[in-house]
TIDO-721642 format. One record per atom (N, C-alpha, C): x, y, z; residue number from 1; residue in three letters; atom name. Coordinates in nm, 2 decimals, always signed. Each point is the difference from the previous one (the first is absolute). Layout:
REM TIDO-721642
@px X&py Y&pz Z&k NUM&r ALA&a CA
...
END
This chain:
REM TIDO-721642
@px +8.12&py +10.15&pz +11.17&k 1&r MET&a N
@px +0.09&py -0.10&pz -0.06&k 1&r MET&a CA
@px -0.06&py -0.05&pz -0.13&k 1&r MET&a C
@px +0.09&py -0.03&pz -0.09&k 2&r GLN&a N
@px -0.03&py -0.06&pz -0.13&k 2&r GLN&a CA
@px +0.03&py -0.15&pz +0.01&k 2&r GLN&a C
@px -0.06&py -0.08&pz -0.09&k 3&r LEU&a N
@px +0.03&py -0.14&pz -0.01&k 3&r LEU&a CA
@px +0.05&py -0.03&pz -0.14&k 3&r LEU&a C
@px +0.08&py -0.10&pz -0.02&k 4&r GLY&a N
@px +0.05&py -0.03&pz -0.13&k 4&r GLY&a CA
@px +0.08&py -0.13&pz +0.01&k 4&r GLY&a C
@px +0.07&py -0.03&pz -0.12&k 5&r LYS&a N
@px +0.08&py -0.12&pz -0.01&k 5&r LYS&a CA
@px +0.14&py +0.04&pz -0.05&k 5&r LYS&a C
@px +0.10&py -0.07&pz +0.04&k 6&r VAL&a N
@px +0.13&py +0.03&pz -0.04&k 6&r VAL&a CA
@px +0.01&py -0.06&pz -0.15&k 6&r VAL&a C
@px +0.04&py +0.09&pz -0.09&k 7&r ARG&a N
@px +0.03&py -0.04&pz -0.14&k 7&r ARG&a CA
@px +0.13&py -0.07&pz +0.00&k 7&r ARG&a C
@px +0.10&py +0.07&pz +0.05&k 8&r TRP&a N
@px +0.14&py -0.06&pz +0.02&k 8&r TRP&a CA
@px +0.07&py +0.09&pz +0.10&k 8&r TRP&a C
@px +0.10&py -0.07&pz +0.06&k 9&r TYR&a N
@px +0.09&py +0.07&pz +0.10&k 9&r TYR&a CA
@px +0.13&py -0.06&pz -0.01&k 9&r TYR&a C
@px +0.11&py +0.08&pz -0.01&k 10&r ASP&a N
@px +0.13&py -0.05&pz +0.00&k 10&r ASP&a CA
@px +0.08&py +0.05&pz +0.12&k 10&r ASP&a C
@px +0.02&py -0.09&pz +0.10&k 11&r ALA&a N
@px +0.07&py +0.04&pz +0.12&k 11&r ALA&a CA
@px +0.14&py +0.05&pz -0.02&k 11&r ALA&a C
@px +0.06&py -0.05&pz -0.11&k 12&r GLY&a N
@px +0.14&py +0.04&pz -0.03&k 12&r GLY&a CA
@px +0.01&py +0.15&pz -0.03&k 12&r GLY&a C
@px -0.10&py +0.06&pz -0.07&k 13&r VAL&a N
@px +0.00&py +0.14&pz -0.03&k 13&r VAL&a CA
@px -0.09&py +0.08&pz +0.09&k 13&r VAL&a C
@px -0.09&py -0.07&pz +0.08&k 14&r GLY&a N
@px -0.08&py +0.06&pz +0.09&k 14&r GLY&a CA
@px -0.12&py +0.08&pz -0.06&k 14&r GLY&a C
@px -0.05&py -0.05&pz -0.11&k 15&r ARG&a N
@px -0.11&py +0.07&pz -0.07&k 15&r ARG&a CA
@px -0.10&py -0.11&pz -0.06&k 15&r ARG&a C
@px -0.12&py +0.05&pz -0.02&k 16&r GLY&a N
@px -0.10&py -0.09&pz -0.06&k 16&r GLY&a CA
@px -0.12&py +0.08&pz -0.04&k 16&r GLY&a C
@px -0.10&py -0.07&pz -0.04&k 17&r ILE&a N
@px -0.13&py +0.06&pz -0.05&k 17&r ILE&a CA
@px -0.11&py -0.07&pz +0.06&k 17&r ILE&a C
@px -0.10&py +0.08&pz +0.05&k 18&r ILE&a N
@px -0.13&py -0.06&pz +0.05&k 18&r ILE&a CA
@px -0.11&py +0.04&pz -0.10&k 18&r ILE&a C
@px -0.09&py -0.09&pz -0.03&k 19&r ASP&a N
@px -0.12&py +0.02&pz -0.07&k 19&r ASP&a CA
@px -0.11&py +0.02&pz +0.10&k 19&r ASP&a C
@px -0.04&py +0.13&pz +0.02&k 20&r ALA&a N
@px -0.11&py +0.03&pz +0.10&k 20&r ALA&a CA
@px -0.13&py -0.06&pz -0.05&k 20&r ALA&a C
@px -0.09&py -0.03&pz +0.09&k 21&r ASP&a N
@px -0.13&py -0.05&pz -0.03&k 21&r ASP&a CA
@px -0.08&py +0.09&pz -0.09&k 21&r ASP&a C
@px +0.02&py +0.13&pz +0.02&k 22&r ASP&a N
@px -0.07&py +0.10&pz -0.08&k 22&r ASP&a CA
@px +0.06&py +0.03&pz -0.14&k 22&r ASP&a C
@px +0.10&py -0.08&pz -0.04&k 23&r GLY&a N
@px +0.06&py +0.02&pz -0.13&k 23&r GLY&a CA
@px +0.13&py +0.08&pz -0.01&k 23&r GLY&a C
@px +0.04&py +0.07&pz +0.11&k 24&r LYS&a N
@px +0.12&py +0.08&pz +0.00&k 24&r LYS&a CA
@px +0.12&py -0.09&pz +0.00&k 24&r LYS&a C
@px +0.11&py +0.04&pz -0.07&k 25&r VAL&a N
@px +0.13&py -0.06&pz +0.00&k 25&r VAL&a CA
@px +0.08&py +0.08&pz +0.10&k 25&r VAL&a C
@px +0.05&py -0.07&pz +0.10&k 26&r VAL&a N
@px +0.07&py +0.07&pz +0.12&k 26&r VAL&a CA
@px +0.14&py -0.05&pz +0.01&k 26&r VAL&a C
@px +0.09&py +0.09&pz +0.01&k 27&r PHE&a N
@px +0.15&py -0.02&pz +0.02&k 27&r PHE&a CA
@px +0.02&py -0.04&pz +0.15&k 27&r PHE&a C
@px +0.07&py -0.11&pz +0.02&k 28&r LEU&a N
@px +0.03&py -0.04&pz +0.14&k 28&r LEU&a CA
@px +0.15&py +0.00&pz +0.03&k 28&r LEU&a C
@px +0.05&py +0.11&pz +0.07&k 29&r PRO&a N
@px +0.14&py +0.00&pz +0.04&k 29&r PRO&a CA
@px +0.02&py -0.08&pz +0.13&k 29&r PRO&a C
@px +0.12&py -0.05&pz +0.02&k 30&r TYR&a N
@px +0.02&py -0.09&pz +0.12&k 30&r TYR&a CA
@px -0.03&py +0.07&pz +0.13&k 30&r TYR&a C
@px +0.02&py +0.13&pz +0.01&k 31&r HIS&a N
@px -0.02&py +0.07&pz +0.13&k 31&r HIS&a CA
@px -0.14&py +0.02&pz +0.03&k 31&r HIS&a C
@px -0.09&py -0.03&pz -0.09&k 32&r ALA&a N
@px -0.15&py +0.00&pz +0.03&k 32&r ALA&a CA
@px -0.05&py -0.12&pz +0.07&k 32&r ALA&a C
@px +0.08&py -0.11&pz +0.00&k 33&r ILE&a N
@px -0.04&py -0.13&pz +0.06&k 33&r ILE&a CA
@px +0.01&py +0.01&pz +0.15&k 33&r ILE&a C
@px -0.11&py -0.02&pz +0.07&k 34&r GLU&a N
@px +0.01&py +0.01&pz +0.15&k 34&r GLU&a CA
@px +0.05&py -0.12&pz +0.06&k 34&r GLU&a C
@px +0.06&py +0.01&pz +0.12&k 35&r GLY&a N
@px +0.05&py -0.12&pz +0.08&k 35&r GLY&a CA
@px +0.14&py +0.02&pz +0.03&k 35&r GLY&a C
@px +0.05&py -0.09&pz +0.08&k 36&r THR&a N
@px +0.14&py +0.00&pz +0.04&k 36&r THR&a CA
@px +0.08&py -0.12&pz -0.04&k 36&r THR&a C
@px -0.07&py -0.10&pz -0.04&k 37&r ASP&a N
@px +0.06&py -0.13&pz -0.03&k 37&r ASP&a CA
@px +0.04&py +0.00&pz -0.15&k 37&r ASP&a C
@px +0.12&py -0.06&pz -0.03&k 38&r ILE&a N
@px +0.05&py +0.00&pz -0.14&k 38&r ILE&a CA
@px -0.10&py -0.08&pz -0.09&k 38&r ILE&a C
@px -0.08&py -0.09&pz +0.06&k 39&r SER&a N
@px -0.09&py -0.07&pz -0.09&k 39&r SER&a CA
@px -0.11&py +0.09&pz -0.06&k 39&r SER&a C
@px -0.02&py +0.12&pz +0.05&k 40&r ARG&a N
@px -0.10&py +0.09&pz -0.06&k 40&r ARG&a CA
@px +0.03&py +0.03&pz -0.15&k 40&r ARG&a C
@px +0.13&py -0.02&pz -0.04&k 41&r PHE&a N
@px +0.03&py +0.02&pz -0.14&k 41&r PHE&a CA
@px -0.02&py -0.12&pz -0.09&k 41&r PHE&a C
@px -0.05&py -0.11&pz +0.05&k 42&r GLN&a N
@px -0.03&py -0.12&pz -0.07&k 42&r GLN&a CA
@px -0.14&py +0.01&pz -0.06&k 42&r GLN&a C
@px -0.03&py +0.09&pz -0.09&k 43&r LEU&a N
@px -0.13&py +0.01&pz -0.06&k 43&r LEU&a CA
@px -0.01&py -0.09&pz -0.12&k 43&r LEU&a C
@px -0.12&py -0.06&pz -0.02&k 44&r THR&a N
@px -0.02&py -0.09&pz -0.11&k 44&r THR&a CA
@px -0.10&py +0.06&pz -0.10&k 44&r THR&a C
@px +0.01&py -0.04&pz -0.12&k 45&r GLU&a N
@px -0.09&py +0.04&pz -0.10&k 45&r GLU&a CA
@px -0.15&py -0.03&pz +0.04&k 45&r GLU&a C
@px -0.09&py +0.09&pz -0.02&k 46&r LYS&a N
@px -0.14&py -0.01&pz +0.03&k 46&r LYS&a CA
@px -0.03&py +0.00&pz +0.15&k 46&r LYS&a C
@px +0.10&py +0.03&pz +0.08&k 47&r GLN&a N
@px -0.03&py +0.01&pz +0.15&k 47&r GLN&a CA
@px -0.09&py +0.12&pz +0.02&k 47&r GLN&a C
@px -0.10&py -0.02&pz +0.09&k 48&r ARG&a N
@px -0.09&py +0.11&pz +0.03&k 48&r ARG&a CA
@px +0.07&py +0.09&pz +0.11&k 48&r ARG&a C
@px -0.01&py +0.13&pz -0.03&k 49&r VAL&a N
@px +0.06&py +0.10&pz +0.09&k 49&r VAL&a CA
@px -0.10&py +0.11&pz +0.03&k 49&r VAL&a C
@px +0.03&py +0.08&pz +0.10&k 50&r GLU&a N
@px -0.07&py +0.12&pz +0.03&k 50&r GLU&a CA
@px +0.11&py +0.11&pz +0.01&k 50&r GLU&a C
@px -0.04&py +0.12&pz -0.04&k 51&r PHE&a N
@px +0.10&py +0.11&pz +0.00&k 51&r PHE&a CA
@px -0.07&py +0.13&pz -0.01&k 51&r PHE&a C
@px +0.07&py +0.11&pz +0.03&k 52&r ASP&a N
@px -0.04&py +0.13&pz -0.02&k 52&r ASP&a CA
@px +0.06&py +0.05&pz -0.13&k 52&r ASP&a C
@px -0.06&py +0.11&pz -0.05&k 53&r LEU&a N
@px +0.04&py +0.04&pz -0.13&k 53&r LEU&a CA
@px +0.04&py +0.15&pz +0.00&k 53&r LEU&a C
@px +0.10&py +0.04&pz -0.08&k 54&r THR&a N
@px +0.03&py +0.14&pz -0.02&k 54&r THR&a CA
@px +0.00&py +0.02&pz -0.15&k 54&r THR&a C
@px -0.03&py +0.13&pz -0.03&k 55&r ASN&a N
@px +0.00&py +0.04&pz -0.14&k 55&r ASN&a CA
@px +0.13&py +0.05&pz -0.05&k 55&r ASN&a C
@px +0.11&py -0.08&pz +0.01&k 56&r GLU&a N
@px +0.13&py +0.04&pz -0.05&k 56&r GLU&a CA
@px +0.03&py -0.07&pz -0.13&k 56&r GLU&a C
@px +0.04&py +0.07&pz -0.10&k 57&r ALA&a N
@px +0.04&py -0.06&pz -0.12&k 57&r ALA&a CA
@px +0.12&py -0.08&pz +0.01&k 57&r ALA&a C
@px +0.01&py -0.11&pz -0.08&k 58&r PHE&a N
@px +0.12&py -0.09&pz +0.00&k 58&r PHE&a CA
@px +0.02&py -0.05&pz -0.14&k 58&r PHE&a C
@px +0.12&py -0.04&pz -0.02&k 59&r SER&a N
@px +0.04&py -0.07&pz -0.13&k 59&r SER&a CA
@px +0.10&py -0.10&pz +0.04&k 59&r SER&a C
@px -0.03&py -0.13&pz -0.03&k 60&r PHE&a N
@px +0.10&py -0.11&pz +0.03&k 60&r PHE&a CA
@px -0.02&py -0.11&pz -0.10&k 60&r PHE&a C
@px +0.12&py -0.04&pz -0.06&k 61&r ASP&a N
@px +0.00&py -0.11&pz -0.10&k 61&r ASP&a CA
@px -0.11&py +0.02&pz -0.11&k 61&r ASP&a C
@px -0.01&py +0.12&pz -0.05&k 62&r GLY&a N
@px -0.09&py +0.02&pz -0.11&k 62&r GLY&a CA
@px -0.15&py +0.02&pz +0.04&k 62&r GLY&a C
@px -0.02&py -0.01&pz +0.13&k 63&r LEU&a N
@px -0.14&py +0.01&pz +0.04&k 63&r LEU&a CA
@px -0.02&py +0.14&pz +0.07&k 63&r LEU&a C
@px -0.09&py +0.07&pz -0.05&k 64&r THR&a N
@px -0.02&py +0.14&pz +0.05&k 64&r THR&a CA
@px -0.14&py +0.00&pz +0.06&k 64&r THR&a C
@px -0.01&py +0.07&pz +0.12&k 65&r GLY&a N
@px -0.12&py +0.00&pz +0.07&k 65&r GLY&a CA
@px -0.01&py +0.12&pz +0.09&k 65&r GLY&a C
@px -0.10&py +0.01&pz +0.08&k 66&r GLN&a N
@px -0.02&py +0.12&pz +0.08&k 66&r GLN&a CA
@px -0.03&py -0.04&pz +0.15&k 66&r GLN&a C
@px +0.02&py -0.12&pz +0.03&k 67&r TYR&a N
@px -0.03&py -0.04&pz +0.14&k 67&r TYR&a CA
@px +0.11&py -0.08&pz +0.06&k 67&r TYR&a C
@px +0.02&py +0.02&pz +0.13&k 68&r ARG&a N
@px +0.11&py -0.06&pz +0.08&k 68&r ARG&a CA
@px -0.06&py -0.05&pz +0.13&k 68&r ARG&a C
@px +0.03&py -0.13&pz +0.04&k 69&r ALA&a N
@px -0.05&py -0.06&pz +0.12&k 69&r ALA&a CA
@px +0.08&py +0.05&pz +0.12&k 69&r ALA&a C
@px -0.07&py +0.02&pz +0.11&k 70&r THR&a N
@px +0.06&py +0.02&pz +0.13&k 70&r THR&a CA
@px -0.07&py -0.09&pz +0.10&k 70&r THR&a C
@px +0.07&py -0.03&pz +0.11&k 71&r ARG&a N
@px -0.06&py -0.09&pz +0.10&k 71&r ARG&a CA
@px -0.06&py -0.12&pz -0.05&k 71&r ARG&a C
@px +0.07&py -0.08&pz -0.08&k 72&r MET&a N
@px -0.05&py -0.12&pz -0.06&k 72&r MET&a CA
@px +0.02&py -0.12&pz +0.09&k 72&r MET&a C
@px -0.10&py -0.09&pz +0.01&k 73&r ARG&a N
@px +0.02&py -0.12&pz +0.08&k 73&r ARG&a CA
@px -0.09&py -0.11&pz -0.06&k 73&r ARG&a C
@px +0.04&py -0.13&pz +0.01&k 74&r PRO&a N
@px -0.08&py -0.11&pz -0.06&k 74&r PRO&a CA
@px -0.13&py -0.01&pz +0.08&k 74&r PRO&a C
@px -0.10&py -0.04&pz -0.07&k 75&r VAL&a N
@px -0.13&py -0.03&pz +0.06&k 75&r VAL&a CA
@px +0.00&py -0.14&pz +0.05&k 75&r VAL&a C
@px -0.04&py -0.02&pz +0.12&k 76&r LYS&a N
@px +0.00&py -0.14&pz +0.05&k 76&r LYS&a CA
@px -0.14&py -0.06&pz -0.01&k 76&r LYS&a C
END
């Protein structure tokens, strides 16, 4: 598991960005967020999270990178 902070997340479009502690920029799709409660989509800026990482290229809103989050959940 990796650790990081939410840079931004838009529940309306179901996408966001995580800044990993090791410096990686990680794309966060809504389907990577674990849980069954709708409140799981209420992520806030700078919220600490843990996640797994895949090396899949992405491009979203002018941001290009090579990492995508999977199995993301907030750190308690």
